[in-house]
NUKE-633467 format. One line per field, with one value per residue: x negated, y negated, z of N, C-alpha, C in turn; residue number from 1; residue in three letters; chain. Coordinates in pm, whole numbers, plus 50000, padded with zeros to 5 digits. Layout:
<nodes>
n_u: (X ...)
n_v: (Y ...)
n_w: (Z ...)
ca_u: (X ...)
ca_v: (Y ...)
ca_w: (Z ...)
c_u: (X ...)
c_v: (Y ...)
c_w: (Z ...)
seq: (NUM ...)
type: (ala ...)
mol: (A ...)
</nodes>
This chain:
<nodes>
n_u: (79966 80242 80492 80594 80820 81072 81114 81289 81358 81624 81740 81597 81697 81966 81924 81797 82002 82168 81995 81975 82232 82225 82022 82142 82358 82215 82116 82358 82444 82243 82284 82441 82269 82170 82353 82342 82172 82115 82221 82196 82472 82680 82601 82704 82726 82465 82319 82146 82260 82158 81905 81642 81680 81450 81179 80868 80507 80455 80699 80725 80487 80527 80736 80641 80395 80474 80638 80449 80269 80437 80517 80270 80186 80387 80361 80102 80140 80309 80132 79933 80081 80137 79885 79751 79924 80142 80335 80662 80870 81075 81059 80922 80649 80353 80301 80555 80669 80506 80577 80850 80821 80666 80839 81053 80918 80851 81105 81194 81004 81079 81329 81252 81092 81285 81427 81236 81133 81319 81355 81371 81236 81391 81369 81183 81222 81445 81793 81882 81671 81665 81914 81874 81668 81789 81972 81793 81684 81908 81939 81704 81748 81960 81816 81622 81784 81888 81838 81943 82217 82314 82398 82632 82942 82838 82660 82329 82123 81915 81633 81289 81096 80852 80893 81096 80963 80757 80906 81010 80778 80669 80872 80904 80742 80865 81125 81072 80975 81208 81379 81229 81161 81417 81514 81342 81400 81630 81719 81758 82047 82374 82612 82903 82857 82574 82522 82635 82473 82218 82246 82269 82016 81855 81922 81814 81545 81507 81552 81337 81128 81135 81002 80886 81020 81288 81523 81511 81594 81852 82160 82421 82354 82181 82363 82544 82394 82375 82648 82724 82672 82895 83077 82945 82914 83183 83298 83144 83215 83487 83462 83335 83486 83749 84074 84185 83977 83690 83658 83772 83626 83373 83434 83570 83388 83149 83263 83333 83086 83047 83253 83182 82922 82793 82954 82929 82706 82749 82839 83110 83423 83560 83845 83873 83710 83846 84078 83984 83902 84152 84278 84115 84168 84439 84430 84298 84484 84698 84597 84518 84758 84923 84797 84879 84737 84672 84519 84260 84199 84087 83855 83698 83622 83434 83204 82989 82909 82833 82619 82437 82387 82279 82047 81920 81845 81672 81475 81377 81262 81062 80901 80822 80676 80472 80348 80265 80086 79894 79804 79685 79478 79326 79252 78984 78735 78712 78455 78157 78061 77795 77760 77682 77781 77908 77906 77766 77924 78150 78079 78061 78063 77772 77704)
n_v: (80943 81165 81277 81618 81783 81823 81609 81385 81057 80978 81137 81036 80777 80818 80929 80711 80519 80647 80651 80377 80319 80469 80337 80090 80164 80240 79993 79877 80046 80002 79737 79656 79630 79377 79194 79051 78840 78496 78229 77917 77683 77688 77470 77384 77410 77411 77517 77785 78037 78263 78260 78219 77999 77903 77960 78144 78164 78433 78541 78413 78492 78768 78794 78658 78784 79050 79011 78906 79119 79319 79196 79160 79426 79533 79373 79447 79715 79686 79554 79751 79950 79824 79787 80029 80249 80194 80305 80421 80674 80969 81093 81055 80840 80873 80637 80531 80692 80619 80348 80362 80480 80286 80062 80168 80209 79944 79837 79979 79877 79606 79626 79724 79507 79307 79392 79371 79107 78947 78704 78615 78498 78278 78094 77905 77817 77686 77772 77760 77838 78115 78182 78063 78217 78455 78361 78267 78510 78627 78446 78484 78742 78694 78547 78736 78928 78804 78845 79102 79115 78863 78525 78374 78498 78713 78593 78507 78270 78004 78094 78135 78422 78463 78344 78504 78751 78697 78663 78921 79070 78981 78976 79153 79076 78840 78936 79119 78946 78792 78986 79092 78861 78757 78969 78968 78718 78721 78830 79174 79198 79320 79221 79194 79042 79038 79313 79378 79219 79329 79590 79535 79416 79639 79807 79657 79676 79950 79961 79801 79966 80171 80107 80131 80365 80557 80530 80276 80109 80176 80101 80071 80087 79866 79667 79706 79618 79349 79283 79328 79102 78944 79081 79069 78786 78703 78849 78758 78489 78507 78610 78402 78168 78240 78359 78142 77998 77920 78144 78222 78070 78189 78456 78436 78280 78436 78655 78523 78491 78756 78799 78615 78687 78932 79163 79199 79339 79603 79780 79794 79834 79582 79523 79606 79426 79185 79245 79257 78994 78867 78973 78861 78583 78583 78666 78452 78241 78347 78372 78106 77985 78096 77981 77728 77540 77480 77305 77339 77577 77525 77384 77506 77788 77755 77653 77813 77975 77755 77641 77856 77891 77645 77656 77869 77748 77545 77702 77844 77636 77554 77785 77796 77556 77617 77834 77705 77519 77692 77809 77590 77537 77767 77746 77726 77468 77228 77251 77054 76755 76789 77054 77362 77367 77125 76781 76452 76126 76182 76341 76624 76968 77169 77452)
n_w: (29615 29670 29904 29988 29750 29868 30032 29943 29812 29808 30009 30225 30228 30304 30559 30670 30682 30865 31086 31127 31215 31450 31600 31630 31789 32015 32105 32174 32385 32574 32620 32839 33051 33031 33109 33345 33313 33337 33139 32958 32926 32632 32364 32121 31755 31650 31848 31993 32186 32325 32493 32731 33011 33136 32994 32987 32954 32907 32821 32578 32445 32429 32244 32011 31960 31916 31691 31505 31478 31374 31133 31000 30971 30804 30575 30500 30430 30207 30034 30011 29881 29637 29528 29541 29502 29307 29129 29042 29189 29227 29468 29802 29861 30056 30187 30213 30410 30624 30639 30712 30964 31096 31097 31250 31490 31565 31594 31819 31997 32011 32130 32382 32460 32482 32707 32899 32885 32759 32584 32234 31921 31902 32105 32031 31769 31516 31489 31232 31079 31092 30977 30729 30620 30542 30355 30162 30081 29952 29742 29596 29505 29324 29136 29049 28928 28711 28432 28391 28477 28447 28553 28574 28515 28368 28195 28133 28310 28184 28253 28266 28160 28291 28538 28651 28650 28830 29067 29091 29129 29370 29556 29767 29984 30069 30130 30333 30525 30576 30689 30908 31053 31118 31269 31495 31585 31738 32071 32171 32210 32307 32196 31983 31748 31741 31711 31461 31299 31356 31256 30984 30939 30992 30780 30571 30639 30600 30324 30239 30317 30136 29903 29564 29503 29351 29491 29594 29394 29327 29186 29307 29574 29617 29554 29762 29982 29917 29923 30188 30333 30313 30473 30720 30760 30764 30980 31198 31192 31260 31517 31651 31606 31604 31476 31347 31252 31045 30887 30629 30444 30444 30377 30122 29993 29967 29838 29610 29484 29423 29231 29032 28968 29079 29027 28759 28709 28759 28574 28523 28349 28127 28165 28432 28566 28511 28650 28916 28948 28932 29159 29354 29318 29381 29650 29768 29732 29878 30146 30212 30164 30364 30578 30545 30394 30112 29968 30062 29945 29704 29758 29974 29910 29706 29808 29915 29683 29516 29659 29658 29380 29306 29461 29336 29095 29194 29317 29094 28946 29126 29137 28869 28850 29029 28895 28659 28765 28875 28637 28510 28686 28656 28393 28166 28155 27887 27634 27661 27470 27394 27368 27191 26847 26835 26733 26765 26766 26612 26395 26166 26263 26277 26077)
ca_u: (80020 80378 80518 80648 80941 81193 81130 81335 81389 81767 81765 81542 81790 82080 81876 81769 82129 82210 81907 82013 82351 82184 81949 82242 82431 82125 82117 82488 82446 82153 82320 82500 82161 82133 82466 82313 82080 82183 82184 82252 82602 82677 82594 82749 82694 82322 82257 82144 82297 82091 81764 81625 81672 81313 81084 80731 80406 80464 80818 80695 80384 80581 80814 80561 80294 80543 80678 80331 80215 80533 80510 80141 80184 80476 80298 79987 80193 80352 80011 79872 80162 80125 79749 79698 80023 80174 80426 80788 80890 81201 81031 80860 80506 80315 80312 80695 80688 80440 80656 80969 80779 80623 80957 81124 80839 80863 81242 81193 80924 81156 81432 81182 81050 81404 81465 81131 81109 81444 81355 81320 81174 81488 81329 81090 81254 81586 81885 81897 81561 81709 82020 81817 81585 81877 82023 81686 81678 82019 81913 81599 81812 82029 81713 81561 81880 81946 81833 82021 82362 82351 82421 82773 83028 82756 82572 82205 82078 81790 81518 81181 81057 80742 80949 81164 80862 80688 80996 81019 80653 80634 80989 80894 80684 80968 81235 81028 80973 81345 81434 81151 81175 81552 81526 81273 81457 81732 81699 81838 82173 82476 82739 82950 82786 82436 82518 82659 82353 82108 82267 82236 81870 81796 81938 81715 81414 81503 81534 81199 81035 81145 80944 80828 81099 81410 81628 81496 81657 81986 82244 82527 82293 82137 82484 82599 82317 82419 82787 82745 82664 83033 83135 82878 82948 83325 83323 83083 83297 83608 83425 83292 83584 83884 84145 84220 83853 83643 83621 83801 83519 83266 83485 83595 83265 83062 83335 83324 82959 83071 83335 83111 82789 82749 83030 82893 82591 82786 82886 83256 83490 83610 83975 83856 83657 83955 84168 83922 83908 84290 84300 84044 84243 84562 84401 84267 84609 84779 84541 84527 84899 84971 84740 84937 84631 84635 84413 84131 84175 84005 83727 83617 83559 83327 83086 82878 82854 82766 82489 82347 82347 82187 81920 81855 81779 81561 81369 81318 81175 80944 80813 80765 80572 80359 80280 80197 79971 79792 79747 79597 79358 79244 79212 78844 78714 78669 78309 78110 78020 77660 77755 77661 77899 77965 77813 77795 77978 78255 78029 78107 77982 77682 77734)
ca_v: (81076 81170 81384 81734 81757 81823 81480 81294 80922 80972 81191 80940 80665 80859 80940 80576 80457 80711 80603 80238 80325 80517 80231 79989 80219 80235 79854 79857 80119 79936 79597 79627 79595 79237 79107 78970 78730 78367 78149 77783 77670 77666 77327 77352 77497 77420 77569 77931 78060 78375 78237 78192 77856 77869 78055 78142 78200 78575 78568 78366 78578 78901 78788 78617 78887 79162 78973 78892 79252 79384 79133 79190 79568 79554 79311 79528 79834 79645 79528 79881 80019 79756 79794 80167 80347 80127 80374 80466 80818 81011 81135 80956 80829 80879 80503 80511 80757 80533 80226 80394 80503 80158 79981 80228 80183 79804 79818 80027 79784 79483 79659 79726 79370 79235 79432 79328 78963 78896 78607 78636 78379 78168 77996 77805 77777 77652 77877 77751 77911 78254 78188 78025 78324 78550 78292 78269 78647 78645 78362 78549 78855 78637 78511 78857 79004 78716 78903 79225 79098 78724 78447 78335 78576 78799 78516 78470 78131 77988 78104 78199 78557 78457 78311 78623 78854 78660 78695 79066 79127 78941 78962 79237 79000 78749 79010 79176 78836 78758 79089 79103 78736 78750 79071 78923 78591 78749 78939 79293 79189 79415 79160 79242 78970 79087 79451 79374 79165 79425 79699 79483 79403 79773 79854 79586 79735 80078 79928 79756 80079 80264 80048 80222 80488 80533 80488 80132 80035 80226 79984 80057 80065 79727 79585 79718 79529 79212 79263 79335 78970 78895 79145 79014 78646 78689 78899 78667 78368 78538 78626 78276 78060 78292 78382 78015 77930 77901 78272 78235 78011 78288 78571 78406 78226 78546 78731 78446 78529 78889 78787 78537 78739 79066 79273 79213 79427 79736 79864 79806 79792 79444 79512 79619 79299 79089 79281 79216 78848 78831 79005 78760 78458 78602 78670 78315 78166 78403 78339 77962 77952 78131 77884 77598 77448 77520 77216 77398 77691 77478 77331 77590 77907 77725 77595 77908 77998 77636 77629 77961 77870 77531 77702 77949 77653 77482 77802 77872 77523 77557 77893 77755 77456 77688 77911 77610 77465 77797 77826 77476 77553 77876 77716 77682 77330 77220 77235 76916 76719 76833 77199 77411 77360 76991 76674 76322 76021 76229 76413 76761 77068 77245 77596)
ca_w: (29643 29723 29998 29921 29674 29950 30100 29840 29856 29834 30144 30320 30235 30386 30696 30716 30718 30989 31192 31153 31300 31582 31671 31667 31904 32131 32155 32238 32512 32670 32636 32970 33144 33012 33141 33462 33281 33333 33022 32959 32858 32487 32334 31987 31642 31626 31969 32005 32325 32390 32524 32873 33047 33176 32934 33037 32855 32876 32739 32443 32385 32399 32121 31895 31932 31855 31555 31418 31449 31285 31002 30937 30935 30690 30458 30457 30364 30074 29955 29983 29780 29509 29475 29541 29454 29181 29037 29101 29192 29289 29604 29889 29877 30199 30244 30252 30540 30722 30654 30791 31102 31152 31127 31363 31610 31607 31643 31957 32076 32036 32230 32511 32490 32526 32843 32991 32879 32703 32476 32100 31863 31906 32205 31976 31632 31496 31446 31087 31014 31081 30876 30600 30565 30475 30236 30063 30029 29857 29625 29518 29435 29208 29039 28994 28850 28610 28298 28382 28495 28429 28674 28576 28426 28284 28108 28204 28315 28107 28342 28193 28199 28386 28669 28701 28677 28955 29179 29104 29177 29507 29642 29886 30095 30119 30189 30461 30620 30613 30779 31033 31128 31173 31374 31617 31629 31839 32165 32138 32285 32263 32155 31852 31644 31735 31662 31316 31238 31367 31162 30852 30931 30985 30642 30490 30670 30530 30182 30221 30338 30024 29784 29464 29488 29275 29583 29616 29284 29296 29162 29407 29705 29626 29560 29898 30068 29887 29962 30333 30393 30323 30592 30838 30778 30798 31115 31295 31196 31336 31658 31713 31593 31613 31349 31282 31221 30908 30826 30486 30365 30431 30304 29981 29935 29926 29737 29488 29421 29365 29110 28930 28932 29117 28968 28618 28699 28807 28463 28528 28226 28128 28232 28577 28614 28510 28759 29042 28953 28963 29300 29433 29312 29455 29793 29810 29741 29986 30278 30238 30170 30497 30672 30516 30350 29977 29920 30097 29857 29593 29805 30062 29853 29609 29873 29921 29549 29465 29727 29612 29242 29306 29515 29231 29006 29264 29335 28963 28912 29213 29092 28741 28878 29088 28791 28571 28838 28881 28503 28484 28768 28600 28255 28160 28111 27747 27621 27652 27334 27364 27359 27054 26763 26838 26694 26821 26678 26524 26280 26152 26333 26189 26066)
c_u: (80161 80388 80578 80782 81067 81220 81169 81370 81538 81803 81713 81634 81910 82040 81847 81894 82180 82126 81938 82136 82315 82110 82043 82322 82345 82123 82248 82493 82361 82193 82378 82394 82126 82241 82439 82222 82158 82129 82248 82389 82583 82684 82630 82693 82545 82246 82262 82157 82206 81941 81753 81622 81530 81215 80945 80635 80423 80588 80793 80594 80439 80658 80726 80453 80358 80585 80557 80274 80306 80521 80381 80135 80269 80415 80180 80034 80242 80232 79943 79948 80143 79986 79696 79796 80072 80262 80550 80799 81025 81183 80972 80710 80474 80327 80456 80723 80627 80524 80781 80933 80738 80743 81037 81051 80853 81005 81250 81115 81004 81268 81369 81143 81168 81436 81358 81120 81228 81425 81305 81254 81264 81449 81251 81125 81405 81667 81900 81784 81597 81816 81965 81734 81670 81937 81918 81670 81786 81996 81807 81655 81886 81929 81655 81654 81938 81947 81927 82171 82408 82373 82567 82848 82948 82661 82448 82182 81946 81667 81410 81145 80947 80792 81015 81063 80786 80776 81005 80892 80631 80754 80978 80838 80787 81079 81195 81020 81114 81401 81362 81167 81313 81572 81462 81324 81554 81681 81792 81962 82277 82609 82777 82876 82643 82430 82541 82534 82237 82124 82231 82084 81803 81808 81838 81575 81400 81478 81390 81098 81033 81093 80880 80894 81226 81525 81628 81572 81795 82086 82349 82472 82248 82257 82546 82526 82354 82558 82811 82736 82804 83102 83077 82920 83092 83352 83264 83164 83425 83576 83393 83399 83728 83953 84182 84095 83819 83609 83660 83692 83407 83314 83498 83475 83175 83131 83338 83196 82973 83146 83258 82985 82775 82824 82993 82767 82621 82837 83036 83317 83546 83747 83965 83803 83764 84054 84114 83925 84049 84324 84235 84123 84373 84540 84369 84395 84695 84728 84555 84671 84958 84916 84795 84837 84582 84527 84275 84098 84089 83865 83641 83550 83443 83199 82967 82825 82778 82628 82391 82298 82255 82049 81846 81779 81658 81445 81300 81222 81048 80847 80745 80653 80449 80279 80203 80073 79859 79726 79651 79467 79265 79191 79068 78835 78670 78519 78273 78065 77883 77648 77734 77790 77964 77861 77855 77861 78078 78207 78082 78013 77896 77722 77880)
c_v: (81064 81283 81502 81707 81749 81691 81375 81159 80908 81025 81094 80820 80699 80869 80802 80502 80515 80663 80458 80232 80371 80413 80120 80037 80215 80095 79826 79923 80048 79793 79561 79587 79446 79141 79018 78852 78600 78284 78011 77780 77644 77517 77295 77442 77514 77477 77722 77966 78158 78352 78190 78042 77812 77972 78039 78175 78345 78609 78525 78457 78714 78901 78758 78719 79007 79132 78970 79028 79328 79329 79168 79335 79594 79494 79393 79653 79802 79622 79659 79954 79956 79774 79936 80267 80307 80206 80421 80617 80849 81057 81021 80958 80838 80741 80471 80573 80672 80407 80251 80411 80372 80072 80036 80200 80040 79770 79861 79932 79658 79509 79661 79585 79287 79267 79397 79176 78883 78812 78662 78508 78257 78060 77881 77756 77762 77773 77877 77821 78058 78269 78159 78135 78426 78489 78294 78406 78668 78565 78426 78670 78804 78602 78634 78931 78924 78780 79023 79200 78954 78654 78405 78414 78657 78726 78474 78320 78121 77981 78186 78337 78556 78429 78434 78732 78825 78696 78846 79125 79099 78932 79043 79164 78905 78824 79069 79066 78802 78857 79092 78977 78726 78851 79024 78788 78615 78847 79054 79299 79282 79351 79210 79174 79016 79226 79457 79325 79261 79540 79656 79469 79539 79831 79785 79640 79871 80055 79886 79868 80176 80204 80156 80360 80454 80487 80337 80051 80089 80113 79965 80034 79920 79632 79589 79625 79384 79187 79261 79198 78908 78952 79082 78870 78626 78733 78808 78539 78390 78547 78493 78167 78107 78304 78254 77937 77931 78032 78284 78175 78111 78408 78541 78340 78336 78637 78656 78475 78667 78878 78718 78606 78889 79178 79296 79298 79570 79828 79884 79765 79650 79433 79522 79488 79190 79117 79238 79064 78801 78860 78903 78630 78469 78603 78531 78235 78215 78357 78190 77915 77981 78037 77743 77496 77489 77429 77272 77517 77653 77443 77434 77709 77878 77679 77691 77942 77876 77620 77733 77935 77749 77574 77793 77857 77588 77580 77833 77760 77525 77668 77855 77653 77522 77766 77819 77552 77566 77817 77713 77487 77659 77844 77667 77540 77328 77198 77088 76885 76769 76983 77241 77405 77224 76891 76546 76233 76075 76302 76554 76856 77142 77389 77615)
c_w: (29697 29823 29924 29855 29758 30018 29999 29897 29885 29972 30250 30336 30324 30533 30755 30758 30850 31107 31228 31244 31441 31663 31714 31789 32030 32190 32228 32377 32617 32701 32771 33072 33138 33058 33262 33435 33267 33217 33033 32891 32708 32458 32189 31880 31619 31746 31967 32152 32397 32403 32668 32901 33079 33120 32995 32924 32812 32794 32595 32375 32347 32269 32000 31859 31864 31712 31462 31380 31352 31143 30929 30890 30811 30563 30408 30383 30224 29983 29917 29873 29642 29446 29464 29481 29314 29084 29114 29092 29255 29432 29685 29872 30026 30265 30281 30388 30650 30747 30737 30938 31169 31188 31244 31494 31659 31650 31790 32048 32108 32137 32370 32554 32541 32671 32945 32999 32824 32577 32343 32050 31874 32007 32143 31836 31617 31452 31294 31013 30996 30974 30737 30537 30490 30349 30126 30001 29922 29729 29536 29444 29311 29098 28971 28900 28733 28471 28285 28386 28473 28561 28687 28470 28325 28192 28185 28203 28238 28197 28272 28248 28305 28527 28731 28735 28805 29075 29200 29166 29326 29601 29770 30006 30155 30190 30325 30567 30668 30714 30912 31118 31193 31284 31504 31665 31745 31943 32130 32227 32224 32227 32016 31738 31628 31672 31511 31244 31242 31269 31020 30836 30920 30845 30550 30515 30603 30382 30154 30235 30221 29894 29696 29463 29411 29365 29603 29511 29246 29296 29271 29546 29719 29628 29699 29994 30043 29944 30112 30399 30404 30447 30718 30864 30821 30941 31222 31306 31276 31485 31726 31708 31595 31478 31277 31240 31073 30837 30678 30397 30341 30348 30155 29913 29884 29824 29603 29413 29357 29233 28998 28880 28955 29047 28822 28599 28740 28697 28462 28394 28240 28193 28383 28635 28616 28624 28894 29058 28989 29108 29391 29436 29392 29604 29847 29829 29857 30123 30307 30239 30306 30603 30649 30467 30211 29918 29948 30009 29738 29641 29879 29991 29758 29677 29872 29783 29496 29528 29673 29470 29228 29356 29416 29136 29070 29278 29202 28922 28997 29171 28961 28761 28939 28986 28696 28638 28846 28746 28470 28563 28708 28461 28251 28107 27966 27739 27607 27511 27296 27349 27215 26975 26763 26790 26760 26717 26576 26401 26274 26220 26234 26188 26059)
seq: (1 2 3 4 5 6 7 8 9 10 11 12 13 14 15 16 17 18 19 20 21 22 23 24 25 26 27 28 29 30 31 32 33 34 35 36 37 38 39 40 41 42 43 44 45 46 47 48 49 50 51 52 53 54 55 56 57 58 59 60 61 62 63 64 65 66 67 68 69 70 71 72 73 74 75 76 77 78 79 80 81 82 83 84 85 86 87 88 89 90 91 92 93 94 95 96 97 98 99 100 101 102 103 104 105 106 107 108 109 110 111 112 113 114 115 116 117 118 119 120 121 122 123 124 125 126 127 128 129 130 131 132 133 134 135 136 137 138 139 140 141 142 143 144 145 146 147 148 149 150 151 152 153 154 155 156 157 158 159 160 161 162 163 164 165 166 167 168 169 170 171 172 173 174 175 176 177 178 179 180 181 182 183 184 185 186 187 188 189 190 191 192 193 194 195 196 197 198 199 200 201 202 203 204 205 206 207 208 209 210 211 212 213 214 215 216 217 218 219 220 221 222 223 224 225 226 227 228 229 230 231 232 233 234 235 236 237 238 239 240 241 242 243 244 245 246 247 248 249 250 251 252 253 254 255 256 257 258 259 260 261 262 263 264 265 266 267 268 269 270 271 272 273 274 275 276 277 278 279 280 281 282 283 284 285 286 287 288 289 290 291 292 293 294 295 296 297 298 299 300 301 302 303 304 305 306 307 308 309 310 311 312 313 314 315 316 317 318 319 320 321 322 323 324 325 326 327 328 329 330 331 332 333 334 335 336 337 338 339 340 341 342 343 344 345 346 347 348 349 350 351)
type: (met thr thr pro pro gly ala gly ala gly arg ala leu ile leu gly val ala ala ser ala gly leu thr ala leu ile trp val leu gly ser arg leu gln gly ile glu leu arg pro asp gln gly ala ser trp tyr tyr trp lys leu pro asp pro thr leu trp thr arg leu ser ala trp thr gly tyr ala ala his gln ala ala phe trp trp leu ile tyr his ala gln thr arg val arg arg tyr thr gly gly leu his arg val asn val val ala leu ala val asn ala gly phe val ala leu his val leu gln thr his leu phe tyr asp gly leu ala gln asp val ser ile tyr ser ser gln gly ser val val leu leu leu val val val leu leu met glu asn arg arg arg gly leu leu leu gly arg pro ala pro ile gly arg ala val val asp phe ala arg arg tyr his gly tyr leu phe ser trp ala ala val tyr thr phe trp tyr his pro ala glu gly thr ser gly his leu ile gly phe phe tyr met phe leu leu leu val gln gly ser leu phe leu thr arg ala his thr arg arg trp trp thr phe thr leu glu gly leu val ala val his gly thr leu val ala val met thr ser gly pro asp gly ala trp pro met phe leu phe gly phe leu gly val phe val leu thr gln met his gly leu gly leu pro val pro val arg trp gly leu ala ala leu tyr ala gly ala val leu leu val tyr gly leu arg gly asp leu gly ala ala val ala glu pro val arg ile pro ala ile glu tyr val leu val gly val leu ala val leu ile trp leu gly leu arg thr ala ala leu ile arg arg pro ala pro pro ser pro ser ala pro gly his thr asp glu gly gly thr ala ala gly)
mol: (A A A A A A A A A A A A A A A A A A A A A A A A A A A A A A A A A A A A A A A A A A A A A A A A A A A A A A A A A A A A A A A A A A A A A A A A A A A A A A A A A A A A A A A A A A A A A A A A A A A A A A A A A A A A A A A A A A A A A A A A A A A A A A A A A A A A A A A A A A A A A A A A A A A A A A A A A A A A A A A A A A A A A A A A A A A A A A A A A A A A A A A A A A A A A A A A A A A A A A A A A A A A A A A A A A A A A A A A A A A A A A A A A A A A A A A A A A A A A A A A A A A A A A A A A A A A A A A A A A A A A A A A A A A A A A A A A A A A A A A A A A A A A A A A A A A A A A A A A A A A A A A A A A A A A A A A A A A A A A A A A A A A A A A A A A A A A A A A A A A A A A A A A A A A A A A)
</nodes>
């Protein structure tokens, strides 16, 4: 069943974006209450700064219990939609309304949990697990969109239909994990880097809540979610390493994926695509030229695209192996020689 016609998925998307901005502002306003918490000194790139020096059983339980409940609820809603609803619509299904409410409720719970216990999941897991979950999300999108927009310059990679169909069918579980896990990984701190990241996670939660609606597959909306990682990665790099840091690698790396792959799925005319590619190349030369390091203009911008495209191949192979293994397990055993229709000693079958 769907909600009344007035409750369109497009309107829900706009309201969801506005609500994401409002929740981000709420975290910012409340962030001043956390400034008195004492944290350990920063210990380098692999160290996550925002965690208590002396965690307790209750700080850990509050984060892990909240995360587990949020994750389980979201996964159940996806399963319910896939098994009970199973059709796209321009309006909202009731399960979409429930999903939006559930995610909003758990966002509020995590904000409260932060102010009562502070710690997120970061106390017990590596910072690379949070970063890796988002990278995996982006890689799966490249895999799913391979047939529609190609992987390199509009040309599809030789990835089997079964592999892509599997990714399309089950991507919601992975994407919800990436968003929910990353959200609960961090305490609801009000730093600029946290706020940018939270806003991005909230948009992903909105997208995930609109499953089986036309808004979920709007081309420019899904591209915006992909493209925002360039904004987020660049701004965080500037905030952490300053204007002389590694921010061009993130900016031009993710924009490189746009030029090589993403823009070819937007229906842009060929001259426009060539123009965007030329602007990209010019911006790379300008920025690295001003930094006096044109040699890095060749090496740095290709790192992120290279990693993502290699991971697409690795993921495709892993899915293919999984599907082949499942098919072999399900394949019925061949009939024994004594079964009807067989003879011993290589004789011909009777009848």
